[in-house]
C-alpha positions, 0 to 999 in steps of 0.5 A, a space after each residue: 586426880 583433877 579430871 576424868 572422862 570415861 568412855 565405856 572400856 577406856 578413859 582419860 584422866 588428868 593427875 597433877 602434883 607440884 611439878 605439873 599436870 599430865 594426862 593418863 589413858 586407862 583401858 579395861 583390857 590392859 588394867 583388868 576388870 577389877 582395877 578398871 571397873 571396881 577400883 577406877 570407875 567406882 571408887 576413885 573420885 576427883 581429888 583422890 591421890 593415885 599412882 599410875 605406871 606405864 609408857 609415855 606416848 603422844 595423842 593425835 592432838 600432841 598431848 603427852 600422856 601415860 598409858 596406864 599399865 598399873 594403877 594404885 590407890 594412895 589417898 581418899 578425899 571426903 570433900 569434892 574439889 571446887 568446880 573445875 570451871 568456876 573454882 573457889 571464888 567466895 572471898 570469905 571461904 577462900 580466906 578461911 579455908 586457905 588450903 582449898 584456895 591453894 588447891 583450887 587456884 594455882 595463881 594463889 599458890 604463885 603469890 606465896 611462891 613470890 612472897 618467899 622469893 621476895 624474902 630470899 632476895 632481900 636476904 641475899 641483898 643484905 647478906 652480900 652488903 655486910 649485914 648480919 641477920 639476928 634474932 631479938 625477943 618476941 616476948 618483951 618486958 617493955 614494948 617500944 619502937 612504934 606507936 601501937 597498942 601491944 598484945 599482953 601475956 603472962 609468964 607463969 614461972 616469973 609471974 611477969 607481964 610480957 608483951 608481944 613485940 610491936 617492933 624490933 627497933 630498940 633491941 636492934 639498936 642495942 646491938 649497934 651499941 654493942 659493936 655490930 655495924 650492920 644488922 637486920 631481922 625479918 620476923 613477926 610483929 604484933 599490934 593490937 589494933 585495927 584490921 584493914 586492907 593493909 593492916 593485920 594484927 600480926 605481920 612480917 617486918 624487915 628492919 635493918 640498922 647501919 652505923 656511920 650513915 644517916 637517912 640520906 644513906 638509907 634512901 640510897 640503900 632502900 632504892 638499891 634493895 627494892 630494885 635488886 628484889 625487882 630485878 630478881 623477881 621480874 628481870 626489870 624495874 617496871 611493874 603493874 599494880 592495880 592498873 598503874 604502871 610503876 617505874 622503880 628506876 632510881 632516883 626516886 622523887 624526894 619531897 619534904 612532908 611540909 611541902 607535900 602537905 602545903 601543895 595538896 592542902 594549902 596549909 603550911 603546918 609550920 605556921 601553927 605551933 599548937 593543935 588549936 591554931 592548926 585545927 582552926 586552919 584546917 576547919 577554915 579550908 573545909 578539910 577533914 580532921 579528928 576533933 581533939 587530936 594533938 598537933 602531930 596527929 592533925 599533921 599526920 591526918 592531913 598527910 594521910 587524907 590528902 597526900 598519901 593516896 596520890 603517891 603512885 610512883 616511888 616517893 620519899 617523904 622527908 623531914 617529919 615534925 618532931 611531934 610524931 617522931 620520938 626516936 629520930 634525930 633533929 635536923 641541925 638547922 631546924 629543931 622542930 623537924 627530924 631526919 625521917 622519911 617514909 617511902 610510898 609506892 602505889 598510894 601506900 606507905 611501904 616503910 619508915 626510916 630515921 637518922 637514929 637519935 643517939 643522944 640519951 639525954 635528948 631521948 629521955 627528954 622526948 620520952 618524958 615530954 611525949 608521955 606527959 603530952 599524951 597522958 590519958 589521951 592516947 593508948 599508943 603512947 611510947 613507954 619509957 624503956 630505962 634499959 634502952 636509955 642505959 644502953 644509949 649511955 654507952 654511946 651509939 655511933 651515927 646510925 640509919 635505921 629502916 623498916 618495911 613490911 614484907 606483906 605490903 611488898 608482896 602486895 606490890 609485886 604480886 599485884 594484890 589489893 588486900 593484905 589478906 591475899 598475901 598472908 596464908 592464914 590472916 586473922 579473921 573474926 570468929 563465926 560464932 
């Protein structure tokens, strides 16, 4: 019961469930003194669950109502519902007590209905295009596929340290080696790093891999998939996010990382072969940078500070420096650059893709070089996975790979500005 108005020997109330809300009309001379006075007036409170039986009618104002001929008590609430007019507004309380947030705010319930529809639409698109959904290990003896610090745990029976996965990538590529040509997984990743408006330690990720294509084919695939989701959710390719109208109509803008940074800052990072010279160029222009950062991190910082916030309309940023892309294939005409893209919408990085590196010798050399360069400096350094390298040695066809966060897609389609609003139970700092 969500509202109640008692007028002596008669009363109006509203009850609701997942199918909607309806008014009920209760009369003492119909229900009897015990049910009306002792049960309804004295014991039933807002938030209690009741069952009402009776004929339907329309009030003088046209509201469809039920005249209660019988009333049964089902379940009692011990806490009052949030105020009907003001609802539950405190952000901290809403997040910590999501069950109350969902109960008090129908628009919040709709966000998570939309999230489920996004996942269903993605599955329908991939299934209808010949992709096979698979499951890969969450507990892994070696973590990899991304630059992130893992959560660690211990398997008592095996006396073995294990890691919660930070990516599906290396296992899904093992399946491409094994003869599957199109695979995908939707599941949880875990990264033991910062929390922000767009980061949560555990999050839902989609990754798919397709043989006999490259990052150009992945761009077309991503455009097609995101548009299919938009059409299914909204019936159109335009949406509004944070006051900006966004048009998903293909083709999306494509620009190299080099050109994007150069246009925004005036710095052509290809002219600076090491971190020291690049840092001097950044400092000379009065731009922000991280002291003691590697060349790759300096480039990534320039992009994150001066380019990413400007990418409101759908944009593919292409051709990343090899320094920050150890799993992508080099461009044939430029060994310092790899065939990688990220796609951006509403000023957020939404996903990442490569033409996958399928040369085991080159892959090993890059792992070794990266580990040596980052030793003692970066706790997110990519570990050497000998089994993955062994798998590559059996041969992997030319392959495109892609990953995107379901949480950020939900933020986009539900017009929510923080990741906490699209995760039912986000991780929060302890109150102790």
